[in-house]
C-alpha positions in Angstrom: -14.1 2.3 6.7 -15.7 -1.0 6.1 -12.8 -3.4 5.4 -9.5 -3.3 7.4 -6.4 -5.3 6.7 -3.8 -6.2 9.3 -1.1 -4.5 7.3 -3.1 -1.2 7.2 -3.8 -1.4 11.0 -0.1 -2.2 11.7 0.8 1.0 9.9 -1.8 3.0 11.8 -0.6 1.5 15.1 2.9 2.7 14.4 1.6 6.2 13.5 -0.6 6.3 16.6 2.2 5.2 18.9 4.4 7.9 17.4 1.8 10.5 18.3 1.4 9.1 21.7 5.1 9.4 22.3 5.0 13.0 21.1 2.3 13.6 23.7 4.5 12.1 26.4 2.3 9.1 27.0 3.8 5.9 28.4 4.3 3.6 25.4 6.1 0.2 25.5 8.9 -1.0 23.3 7.2 -3.2 20.8 8.5 -6.0 18.6 7.0 -6.5 15.1 5.3 -9.7 16.3 3.6 -7.7 19.1 2.4 -5.1 16.7 1.0 -7.8 14.4 -0.8 -9.4 17.3 -2.3 -6.1 18.4 -3.4 -5.4 14.9 -5.1 -8.8 14.6 -7.0 -8.3 17.8 -8.0 -4.8 16.9 -9.3 -5.9 13.5 -11.2 -8.8 15.1 -12.9 -6.4 17.6 -13.6 -3.8 14.9 -15.4 -6.5 12.9 -17.2 -7.9 16.0 -18.6 -4.5 17.0 -19.5 -3.6 13.5 -19.8 0.1 14.0 -18.3 1.2 10.8 -19.3 4.8 11.4 -17.0 5.0 14.4 -14.0 7.3 14.4 -11.3 4.8 13.4 -8.3 6.9 14.7 -10.0 7.6 18.1 -11.0 4.0 18.5 -7.5 2.7 17.8 -6.0 5.2 20.2 -8.4 4.1 23.0 -7.7 0.5 22.1 -3.9 1.0 22.4 -4.3 3.0 25.7 -6.3 0.2 27.2 -3.9 -2.4 25.8 -0.9 -0.8 27.4 -2.7 -0.3 30.8 -4.5 -3.6 31.2 -1.8 -5.8 29.6 1.2 -3.9 30.8 2.8 -7.1 32.2 3.3 -8.3 28.6 5.4 -5.2 27.6 8.6 -3.5 28.5 8.4 0.2 29.1 11.3 2.8 29.1 11.5 4.7 32.4 
């Protein structure tokens, strides 16, 4: 996967969060603007690293887990 768009990544973020919720992981309540911001930062990092052979889904999942742990002050969690 060489070229990522923010729109594509936003959709993948929503899908990944849905899977995280099914697995009972702690996921914040996100506004559309937050999803857009996360997508922009992910795309930037993806391009900076340049490892286009990496497992996209796994990389996104780990990115989101890190985001929700290290930046949890920026989010509202249920329970």
